[in-house]
N, C-alpha and C positions, 0 to 999 in steps of 0.2 A: 763291315758286316753289312751297311745299307746299301754299300757301292754294289756287292756281289748279287745281294737281293734286288738291285735294279734292273742288274743284267739279266738275270735269270729273268726278271719280269718282260722284257723286252724282248729275247728269245721266244719266251712262251706266246705274247702277243701275235708274233711273224707267224707262227706255225698254228695259231688258232684261225687266224687273220684268211690264210691259205685254204687250211679244210672250211670256212665258213664260205668260201668263193665257190669253191668243189661243190657242196653241200645245195646252195641257191641254185645254182646252173641246172642240177637234178631233179629239182623237186616242181613239183606242181604248181607254187607258187614263187617263182623265182625271184622275183623282184621285192616281193614282201619277205623274203625268207633272208634274203641279202641285206635287207635294211633293216631287218631285226638283229640278226646276227652281228653286223658290224655296229649296230647300237651296242650290244654286250660288250662289244671288245673298247668302245669309246667309253662306256662307265667304266669300264677297268682303269681304263689310262687316265679317266679325270678325278677316279675316287679310291680307288687303291692306293693309300698313304700309309709307305712302309715303317710298322713302328706304333702306329695309329690303331685304335680298334675301329675294323671297316665297316661303321654303322652306318655309313651315308651310301657305301657301297652296297649292302644289304638291303637296304630298303629301295634303294631305286633298281638293283636286281630282282626284287620281288615286283614292284612295277612293272619291269619288264617281263618277267614272269607269266603276270595277267596278263599282258598286252600280245605275249605271244604263243601263248600255247595253244589257242585257236589255229593260227598260222600251222603250226608241226601238226596239229589232230589232223587238219585237212589234207596237208602233203602223206600224211599215213594212209588217211582214206583215196589218196591219190585224186583229188578234184580241188576246184578251185573253192579260195574261201566262200565265196556268195552263193557256192551252192550249196553249202551246209542249213541253209535255210534259216540262218540268224536274222535276216532282212536284208533291203539293198544297200543298206548305208555302211552296214558293217565293216566292208575294206575302206571306206573314208575315214570310219570310227578308227579303225585300227592303226592306218597312218597317220593320223592327228595324235592318236596316243602314244605312239614309237617318239614322233619330234616332240610332244610335250615333255616325254621323258629324258628327252636329254637338254631342253631347257631347263627344266627342273636341276639337273644334274650339274647342269653349265654354272649354275645358279650357287649349288650346295658349294660348288668349287670356290668359288669367288667370296662368299660369304666366310670358310673356312679359315682362307688364308694360308700363311705358309706350313707347311709339314712342322708338325711338333713329335713326331717319333724320335729322331735322333736327340734331340735338346733332353726328352722325357726318360729315356732308355736307362741309363744309368739308376736313378731314380727308383723308376719301377723295378727291377731286377734287386735291388737294395730293401727295399720296402717288403717286398713279396718275401724275400727270404727269413725277414724279421717275423712275418706272420706267423701266428699256432695256427695248425692245420686245426688239431682239436677246438681250439675255442672258436674257430669259424664254423666248424661243423656243429658246433653248439648253436652257432649264432644264427646259421642257415635252419634249423628245427624252429629254434624259438620265431623267428622271422616269418617262418609259414603260417607257424599258429598265430602270432598277432596278424597278418595280412588278412588270414581268413576274419579273424572275429571283427576288425575293425571292416571289412568289407561288407560283415552282415549289419553293421552298426549302422553303417552310410546312409541307409535307405531309410531308416529311421528320422533321420533327419533331412529332408526332402531338401532344403538349402543349403547343404553343406554335402551334398553327395558328390561332386566334383571335386573338393576338396581334401575330403578323406581318401578317397580313391587315389590320388594322386599321392596320398601318404605310402599308404600300400605299395607303390612302387619300388620303397627301398630294399623290399624285400628281393629284387632283382641284381640289386646291388651288392647284396651279401654274397647271392649266388655267384656273380662274377667273381668278385674279390676270393672267394673258393677258390674257385675253379682255375683262376689263373696262380694263386699261389700253390695249388697242388700239382700242375705243371711247370713251375718253377724249380719246385722243390723235389720233385720227384717222387713223393710220397702222399699217403693219404689217399691213394686212389679208392679204397674200402668206401672209409667215408663219403667219398664225395659219389660213389654209386649209391650209397643209402639214399643220399637226399634227391638223386636223379630219381629214383626207384620212387620214392615217396613224391615226389612233385609229379611223376608221369602215371600213379596212380590217382592222384586227386584230380588231376585233368580228364582221367578215362572215366572216372566214377560222377561229375557235372554232367551239366546240361550241354556244354560248350566244350569244343577240343582244347583246352586250355593247355594240354601237356606240350604243345606244340614249343608255348614260351620258353620253360627249361631249356629247353634244346638250343633253341635261337641264342639264348645269353651264352652258354656253356662254350657254343659255336665260334660266336666272334670272341670270346674271352683266349678262346684255344688261339686262334689268328691276330693275335693283337702280338706281333711282336716279328722285329726283323727275320726271323728263323722261324716265320708261320710255314712256310712252303716246303719244311723237312723236318725228319724226326719226330719225337712224341706229337708234336702241336698238329703236323701234319695229319698223320694216323688218327689224331683225337677228331680232326674238323670232319675227315673222311668218313669214318665211322658213325658221327652224329649227324652227317647227310643222309645215308644210308638210313638209320633211325628215322628220320625225318619222315623220307619218301616213303618208308612200310608203314611206319604207324599211319601216317597221312591217307595211304590206300586202305590199311584194314579199318579206320573209322569212318572212311565213307562208304564202305560196304555193309556195317552194321547200323550208322549212326539213326536213320530213319528208324527201324524197329526198336532200337535200344532207349530213344525216344519217346517214341510211344507208351514203353513200358514205365518210364520215368515219371512220365507225367500222366499215365492210366487213362489215355485216352482223351485228356480235357483240351489237348490241343494248345497249351499253354507252355510259357518256356518255366517250367518249374520240376522239381524233384520231390514225389510223393511216396515214396519207398525208402526203406533201411538200407543203409551201406550193405549189409548181408547178402541182401538179394539182388542188390546191383552188382555186386562181385560175381554172383553165380550165374544172372542172366546174362552178363559181360561175356562172363568164362564159355556159355552155350553157344552164344552167336557167334565167337572168334570160332570155338570148334567146329562149327558147322560150315564155316566158308571152304568150299569148294574151290579148286583150282581153277575153274572158270568163271566162280564167282572175283578172282583178283582181277580178270581182265574187264569185267564190267566195272569195276571198284574205281580202275584206272580211268576211265573212260568218264566215270564219274567226277573223281576225283579234277581232270581235266575242266570238266565243264563248270563246277564248285570254281574252279581258279580264276576264269576268264572272267574280266570284267569290261569288255568293249559292247556286251550286248544291248545295255541299256543305254550307252550313250549310242550307239547305234542308230537306236528306235528316237532317242530324243530329237537326232538330225533329221528325222524323219516329220516329225510334228513343229520343230523350231528352224528356223522364222514362218513355215508355211503355215502352220495355223495358228500358233502362239509367238510372237513376238519376241525379239532379245531383251534381257531385262537390262541391258545399259547398267550393268554393276551392283544390281541391288540383292543376289546373291552373296556376294564378297563381302560389300557392306555389311549386311545382315550379320556373315560370320565375325567380321571386325569387331563391330558395335557390342556382339553377343560377350566375347572375349573380355573386352575392356569393362563392359558394366556385368557383372557374373550375377546370377539370380536372388545369391543371397542381399546384393543390394536393390535387385529389382526382382522382388517376388511374382509381381505380376507380367512379366515377359512372357510372352507368346511362347506355347510350347508347338514346334514343327514337327510332324510326323514324316520320317523319311520316306514311308511309302505312300503316304497322300500326295506329296512332293514329285516324287517317282511316276506317280501314276500320272498326275498333272501333266510334267512335261513329256512325257511319251504317250500319251493318249490310250494308256492300256491299263487296266486296274490290275495293281498286283496285289498281293497279301499282305496286312498289316496288323495293326497291333491286336484287332478282334480275334485274328489267328495265330495270336503269339510270337510275329515275327517281324520284323522291321527291313525293308529294304531301300537302300539308297543307290543315289545314281553314281557317287562318286564326285572328287570335289574336279577332275578334268570335263567333264559332261557340264558341269555346273559352270566352268568358266568359260565353256562353248556357250550355256546357253545366254551368260552375261555379255560377251563381247564378242560370240563369233568365232571362226577358225583361224583368223590371223591375229587378234586384239587377245585371245585368251592367253597367247602365249607370253603377255606381260607378265598377268598376277602370278603365272606358275612361275617365273623366274624368280620374281620378288618373293614369292612364298621360298623359293630353293635358297636365294642369298638370307632370308630370316633364319631358316631352319639349320644353313650351314654357319649362321654367325652364332647363334645359340649354342651349338656343339663346341664349336671353338672358345666360346668364354667359360664352358664348361671343362673344357681338358686343361685349361689354362689359369683357372680361376682358385686353385689351392696349391697350397706347398707339396702336395701329396698328388701326384700326378695318377698312379694306380687309381687311386678315389674318383679322380675326375674323369680319368677313360672308363671308370664303371659307370657313373652317372650320365655320361654322352651317348653310351651305348644303349643305354634302360632309356633315356629318352626320346632319341632317334628311332630305333629299331622296333620300341614297343609303341612308338606313337605315329609315325608318319609312314611306317613301312607298305600300308594298305590302300590300293587304289580306289576302292569302293568308299573310301571314307567321305561323308560330305562335310565340307570345310566350314560347315556353321558348328559342328560338334569337333571336327578335328584341330581347328584352330585355337579355340576356347580352352582345350583339354591339353597340348600341345603347350601352351603358354602358361597354365597352372602347374604341369607337371616340371617346367623348368625353374620355376619359382620356388618350389619345393625341395627340388634335388641342388639348386646353387645355393639356399637358404641353409640345408643339410651340411654344405660343404663347408660353408664360411663357420657354421656353428659347431657341429659335430665330428670335424675331421680328426682334428688332433685328440679327442678323446675317446671317440671309437677305435682308431686305430693304436692307441695306447692299451685299449681293452683287449683289444686281440693279439696284440702281439705276444710275444714269449715270454715269461716272467722275467728271465735274465737276461733279456735285450733291449728292455724297455727305454734305459737311456741313450739308446743308439740312434743314430739316422734322424736327429733331429724330432723324434716322438716325444722328447720330456722336456 
């Protein structure tokens, strides 16, 4: 089955490569467009690992989208990228970001090692057939309640915020297992739809657009199979992709007014109105959206996704006005991860917006306005080492991420649980280009430790609890 899938993938790559060349030649930014589209194909070739969860590919594809969306926006406008008004260095920043993405992806491929999909496939299907859809449904709802409760408690204990939030990630491991099991057994779709609706509702009723997390986890669970590009898995993945795009456009169109309603004009990231009023307001805003609003929302979504703007601004400032830091930012990130706040309560708190303002030379909104704007770890790598040597920490980071991903998928007798853990770690931990390395490294390492220990300690009892009563003695679950 894997051989057939590989042949289909090679044919797909060939067709997409030809399309990429033709589209690039006809665009307003031919070299950038070609470079971007060829990079996407390279990412697919490097990180699409049939039979494994495509978490690494998703993370780098999202990086690619954030780096490339401005190129395609300029092409639609029929103008050169530098003419959009995003600064004199935006084109150079885009090239460096595209190159950095390739370097990180190569590092991930090296760190992840050989494809484990073919080896794990029999065990994945066997375990998924033994799990109870109803038990997973109840577990998913219980995990939602537990994660919300834990997240609220976390901020009452400042020194334990990150560890407690890392434990809350187990919620998404359950959602992954539930989705994979339903798609394998071809039953329980109504139960899955309920969990889907609850997660979407919780996401939309909060201050941030957390609704996308359940979509991402379900999408990656659907694509974890050699048969991912056909049948019910392909249809599910296509439907989830459309829903992600549609909800993203709707959220972009209503979020400003909706957030002002939630915080009652205080400008803070807080919710000050009850659930019933939130539902009514959200329904009103969505209902008021006219066709022309969707076009504006699409433009707004593109501008929100792009993250080369601050990188370009940093390149205008460093090293002309501010010297390169010779590794200071990455050193702080590594030390911060190895010495958590629990062990060092006096550790300096770094404001992302303050750092961005300093290295770009332009003030950005900060904590006093209820927001935080980071440079992103690619820009921070440039600030540390310049345009060439920045690729060294990016490659090492890619190796590190790929290695820990590989550890998770191979560290348990039950690959389905390993695949779920690896998906949650990578897709939710390192996919955003705008993350500061200071927060990204420590959060990623802590999440890995929680997921790894959970696998080693809870894998067998958890799967026994979730299995159908009549089959708990099979497939090594007892």
